[in-house]
C-alpha positions, 0 to 999 in steps of 0.5 A: 752082909752089905749088898751092892747093886752095880750097873756093870756085869761081874765080867766088867768088874773082874777085868778092872780088879787086880788079878793078884787079889781078886779071883772069880770063883762062881758065876755070881762071885768074885772073892778077895783072896786075902780074906779066904781062910781055906778051901773045902775041896770035898764041898767046893767051898771057899771059907771066908772069915771076917774079923768082925763076925763070929761065923765064917761065910762059905762061898760056892766054887763052880766046876768051871773055876774049881781047878784054878782055885785048887791050884792056889791052895796047893 
């Protein structure tokens, strides 16, 4: 639930993060795939469970990235 303000674009950040761990899923989101529990295909949502929270966080997956995300969950 912490928000961070960066002086760089997500594109710049995406280039610096390891691609094996982090995936761009939306114009506004880069996700650490180690925390993804599952992908709701019908709603194009990634569900992230954090051990210290009772409710899961749902991150939208844009149509631009959904095919790449679906490939990861085959």
